[in-house]
C-alpha positions as CSV (number, residue, x, y, z in Angstrom):
1,X,-22.9,219.3,-27.2
2,X,-19.3,218.3,-26.6
3,X,-16.6,220.7,-27.7
4,X,-14.2,218.2,-29.2
5,X,-11.4,220.7,-29.7
6,X,-11.4,221.7,-26.0
7,X,-11.7,218.1,-25.0
8,X,-8.7,217.1,-27.0
9,X,-6.7,220.0,-25.9
10,X,-7.5,219.3,-22.2
11,X,-6.6,215.6,-22.7
12,X,-3.3,216.6,-24.2
13,X,-2.6,218.9,-21.2
14,X,-3.3,216.0,-18.9
15,X,-1.0,213.6,-20.8
16,X,1.9,216.2,-21.0
17,X,1.4,217.1,-17.3
18,X,1.4,213.4,-16.4
19,X,4.6,212.8,-18.4
20,X,6.3,215.7,-16.6
21,X,4.9,214.6,-13.2
22,X,6.3,211.0,-13.4
23,X,10.0,211.8,-12.9
24,X,9.2,214.6,-10.4
25,X,7.5,212.0,-8.1
26,X,10.4,209.6,-8.4
27,X,8.1,206.8,-9.6
28,X,10.0,206.7,-12.9
29,X,13.6,207.6,-13.5
30,X,13.8,209.6,-16.7
31,X,16.4,212.1,-17.8
32,X,15.5,215.5,-19.2
33,X,16.1,214.3,-22.8
34,X,13.8,211.3,-22.3
35,X,11.1,213.4,-20.7
36,X,11.1,215.9,-23.5
37,X,11.1,213.2,-26.1
38,X,8.0,211.7,-24.7
39,X,6.3,215.1,-24.4
40,X,7.1,215.8,-28.1
41,X,5.8,212.3,-29.1
42,X,2.6,213.0,-27.1
43,X,2.1,216.4,-28.7
44,X,2.7,214.9,-32.2
45,X,0.1,212.2,-31.5
46,X,-2.3,214.9,-30.3
47,X,-2.0,216.7,-33.6
48,X,-2.7,213.5,-35.5
49,X,-5.8,212.5,-33.5
50,X,-8.3,215.1,-35.0
51,X,-6.9,214.5,-38.5
52,X,-7.5,210.8,-38.1
53,X,-10.8,210.8,-36.1
54,X,-12.6,213.4,-38.1
55,X,-11.1,212.6,-41.5
56,X,-14.4,212.8,-43.4
57,X,-15.6,216.1,-41.8
58,X,-13.7,218.8,-43.6
59,X,-10.0,218.9,-44.1
60,X,-8.0,218.6,-40.9
61,X,-5.2,217.0,-42.7
62,X,-3.0,220.1,-42.2
63,X,-2.7,219.1,-38.5
64,X,-0.5,216.2,-39.7
65,X,2.3,218.6,-40.6
66,X,3.0,219.9,-37.1
67,X,2.2,216.4,-35.8
68,X,4.8,214.8,-38.0
69,X,7.4,217.4,-37.0
70,X,6.8,216.8,-33.3
71,X,6.9,213.0,-33.8
72,X,10.2,213.1,-35.7
73,X,11.7,215.5,-33.1
74,X,10.5,213.3,-30.3
75,X,12.1,210.2,-31.9
76,X,15.3,212.2,-32.5
77,X,15.4,213.4,-28.8
78,X,14.8,209.8,-27.6
79,X,17.6,208.5,-29.8
80,X,19.9,211.3,-28.5
81,X,19.0,210.4,-24.9
82,X,20.8,207.1,-25.5
83,X,23.7,208.0,-27.8
84,X,24.4,211.5,-26.6
85,X,23.8,215.1,-27.6
86,X,26.5,214.9,-30.2
87,X,24.0,213.1,-32.5
88,X,22.3,216.5,-33.1
89,X,25.3,217.3,-35.4
90,X,23.5,215.2,-38.0
91,X,20.0,214.7,-36.6
92,X,19.0,218.3,-37.4
93,X,18.7,217.0,-41.0
94,X,15.6,215.2,-39.9
95,X,13.7,218.5,-40.0
96,X,13.3,218.7,-43.8
97,X,12.6,214.9,-43.8
98,X,9.8,215.5,-41.2
99,X,8.3,218.2,-43.4
100,X,8.4,215.8,-46.4
101,X,6.7,213.2,-44.4
102,X,4.2,215.8,-43.3
103,X,3.3,216.6,-46.9
104,X,2.8,212.9,-47.6
105,X,0.5,212.6,-44.5
106,X,-1.5,215.7,-45.7
107,X,-1.9,214.0,-49.0
108,X,-3.0,210.7,-47.5
109,X,-5.4,212.2,-44.9
110,X,-6.8,215.0,-47.0
111,X,-7.5,216.0,-50.6
112,X,-5.1,214.2,-52.9
113,X,-3.3,217.2,-54.5
114,X,-0.4,216.3,-56.7
115,X,1.5,219.3,-55.4
116,X,1.6,217.7,-51.9
117,X,3.2,214.7,-53.3
118,X,5.8,216.7,-55.2
119,X,6.6,218.8,-52.2
120,X,6.8,215.7,-50.1
121,X,9.2,214.1,-52.5
122,X,11.5,217.2,-52.7
123,X,11.6,217.6,-48.9
124,X,12.1,213.9,-48.2
125,X,14.9,213.5,-50.7
126,X,16.6,216.7,-49.5
127,X,16.3,215.4,-45.9
128,X,17.6,212.0,-46.8
129,X,20.6,213.3,-48.7
130,X,21.5,215.7,-45.9
131,X,21.0,213.0,-43.2
132,X,23.2,210.6,-45.2
133,X,25.9,213.1,-45.8
134,X,26.1,214.5,-42.3
135,X,25.7,211.1,-40.6
136,X,28.6,209.7,-42.7
137,X,30.8,212.7,-41.8
138,X,30.1,213.4,-38.1
139,X,28.3,210.4,-36.6
140,X,30.2,208.6,-33.9
141,X,27.9,205.5,-33.9
142,X,29.2,202.8,-36.3
143,X,25.7,202.0,-37.6
144,X,25.1,205.7,-38.5
145,X,28.4,206.0,-40.2
146,X,27.6,203.0,-42.4
147,X,24.0,204.0,-42.9
148,X,24.9,207.4,-44.3
149,X,26.8,206.2,-47.4
150,X,24.4,203.3,-47.9
151,X,21.5,205.8,-48.1
152,X,23.4,207.8,-50.7
153,X,24.3,204.7,-52.8
154,X,20.6,203.6,-52.6
155,X,19.3,207.0,-53.6
156,X,21.8,207.2,-56.4
157,X,20.8,203.8,-57.8
158,X,17.1,204.7,-57.5
159,X,17.7,207.9,-59.5
160,X,19.8,206.0,-62.1
161,X,17.1,203.4,-62.5
162,X,14.3,206.0,-62.9
163,X,16.4,207.8,-65.5
164,X,17.0,204.6,-67.5
165,X,13.5,203.2,-67.2
166,X,11.8,206.6,-67.8
167,X,9.6,207.4,-64.8
168,X,6.5,209.5,-65.3
169,X,6.2,213.1,-63.9
170,X,3.7,213.8,-61.2
171,X,0.6,215.5,-62.3
172,X,0.0,218.8,-60.5
173,X,-3.8,219.0,-60.4
174,X,-5.6,221.9,-58.8
175,X,-7.6,219.6,-56.6
176,X,-11.0,220.6,-55.4
């Protein structure tokens, strides 16, 4: 009988080791930021694999939370490897956004608890507002400086429309 957990963990070690080995051999020219971004992306994908492959066998949806956090951090590191470390002055705000996306992933891959949607919405909106505010204040890239205020305007219009049209409240079921 195959021990799938050990197989997946071993596979992840091979992938991460391979990523670290590439620049050491000189075959691929990657900077430290790029190497760590690919490692974080690989680890994030590794957390998602069991949740996706064995979706019907018990609830492994909780693995999507650390997977999402690793994936978002990997993307932020990769972005920073091109624009510079100063981007972390506003990219740290992706953390609450990643947690919000993680709650959404847990909802989609597991039991559909209304509380996961509510937590996802709260964390995602918090992360978006923080990202927009900090990007508009400290970003040096022109696109990020424009995107920040545009996100705030978009979120504000969405809230105003929901208030005017009367959105329904999410139902917090106990699941089961």
